[in-house]
C-alpha positions as CSV (number, residue, x, y, z in Angstrom):
1,M,0.0,0.0,0.0
2,E,1.4,3.4,-1.0
3,L,2.0,5.9,1.7
4,K,1.2,9.6,1.1
5,N,2.1,12.7,3.0
6,Y,-0.8,14.5,4.6
7,E,-1.4,17.6,6.7
8,T,-4.4,18.0,9.0
9,V,-5.4,21.2,10.8
10,F,-8.2,21.2,13.3
11,I,-9.8,23.9,15.5
12,L,-10.9,23.0,19.0
13,T,-13.5,25.0,20.9
14,P,-12.1,27.8,23.1
15,L,-14.1,26.5,26.1
16,L,-11.5,23.8,26.9
17,N,-8.8,24.0,29.5
18,E,-5.2,23.0,28.8
19,V,-5.7,19.4,30.1
20,Q,-8.8,18.8,28.0
21,M,-7.1,20.3,24.9
22,Q,-4.0,18.0,25.4
23,E,-6.3,14.9,25.9
24,T,-8.2,15.7,22.7
25,V,-5.0,16.2,20.6
26,E,-3.7,12.9,22.1
27,K,-6.9,11.1,21.0
28,F,-6.3,12.2,17.4
29,R,-2.6,11.2,17.6
30,Q,-3.7,7.7,18.8
31,V,-6.1,7.3,15.9
32,L,-3.2,8.0,13.5
33,K,-0.8,5.7,15.4
34,E,-3.4,2.8,15.5
35,N,-3.8,3.1,11.8
36,S,0.0,2.9,11.2
37,A,0.5,6.5,10.4
38,D,3.9,8.0,10.9
39,I,3.7,11.5,12.5
40,I,6.3,13.7,10.9
41,H,5.7,17.0,12.6
42,E,3.2,18.7,14.9
43,E,2.5,22.3,15.8
44,N,0.2,23.9,18.4
45,W,-0.7,27.3,17.1
46,G,-2.7,28.1,20.3
47,L,-5.8,30.3,20.7
48,R,-6.5,32.3,17.5
49,K,-9.3,34.5,16.3
50,L,-11.5,32.9,13.7
51,A,-12.1,34.6,10.3
52,Y,-15.8,34.4,11.0
53,P,-17.9,33.1,14.0
54,I,-18.5,29.3,14.1
55,Q,-21.1,28.0,16.5
56,K,-21.3,31.5,18.0
57,K,-17.6,31.3,18.9
58,S,-15.0,33.9,17.6
59,T,-11.8,32.0,18.7
60,G,-10.5,28.5,18.8
61,F,-7.4,26.4,19.5
62,Y,-5.6,25.6,16.3
63,H,-3.4,22.4,15.9
64,L,-1.5,21.0,12.9
65,I,-0.3,17.5,12.4
66,E,1.8,16.4,9.4
67,F,1.9,12.7,8.8
68,K,2.7,9.9,6.3
69,A,0.0,7.2,6.0
70,P,-2.1,5.0,3.6
71,G,-5.2,6.8,2.3
72,T,-7.6,4.8,4.4
73,V,-6.3,6.6,7.6
74,V,-7.9,9.9,6.5
75,D,-11.4,8.5,6.6
76,Q,-10.9,7.1,10.1
77,L,-9.3,10.4,11.3
78,E,-12.1,12.6,9.9
79,L,-14.8,10.3,11.3
80,T,-13.2,10.8,14.8
81,Y,-13.2,14.6,14.2
82,R,-16.9,14.5,13.3
83,R,-17.8,12.5,16.4
84,D,-16.0,14.8,18.8
85,E,-18.1,17.9,19.8
86,K,-14.9,19.7,20.8
87,V,-13.8,20.0,17.2
88,V,-15.1,23.2,15.6
89,R,-13.5,22.7,12.1
90,F,-11.0,20.5,10.4
91,L,-9.2,20.1,7.1
92,T,-6.9,17.3,5.9
93,T,-5.0,17.7,2.7
94,V,-2.6,15.5,0.6
95,L,0.8,17.1,0.2
96,D,2.6,16.9,-3.1
97,K,6.4,16.8,-3.3
98,H,6.6,20.6,-3.5
99,A,4.6,21.0,-0.3
100,V,6.7,18.4,1.5
101,A,9.9,20.2,0.5
102,Y,8.4,23.6,1.5
103,N,7.3,22.2,5.0
104,E,10.8,20.7,5.5
105,R,12.4,24.1,4.7
106,R,10.0,25.9,6.9
107,R,10.7,23.5,9.8
108,N,14.5,24.0,9.3
109,G,14.0,27.8,9.7
110,E,15.2,28.7,6.2
111,F,12.5,31.3,5.7
112,K,13.2,33.0,9.0
113,Q,16.9,33.1,8.1
114,A,16.2,34.6,4.7
115,K,14.0,37.3,6.3
116,K,16.8,38.2,8.7
117,E,19.3,38.6,5.8
118,E,16.8,40.7,3.9
119,V,16.5,43.1,6.9
120,K,20.3,43.3,7.3
121,G,20.9,43.9,3.6
């Protein structure tokens, strides 16, 4: 079975405390691990303002997980998102080779370095 690179971003309700948020994120991590996904990178973007109100909420906790897995994992992951009332929104995308290269460069801080050189120059 061919493995593909994916990136999933989900927004959790702002009504959670830190522990509840960590438990929810861990639940999604477990779904990925149980379905033989390899988690490459993870970022917690924290509490952010939403572009428009969703379920009468104007903020939410954003979290990103980049992983490599067979295509069947996405269905299982998104089903878990839909069943969890703490999830306000989610989006999972397949990454092509250019997106994978971009994410690697971003993680290595290449863009921050370029910005600093631009400011100095």
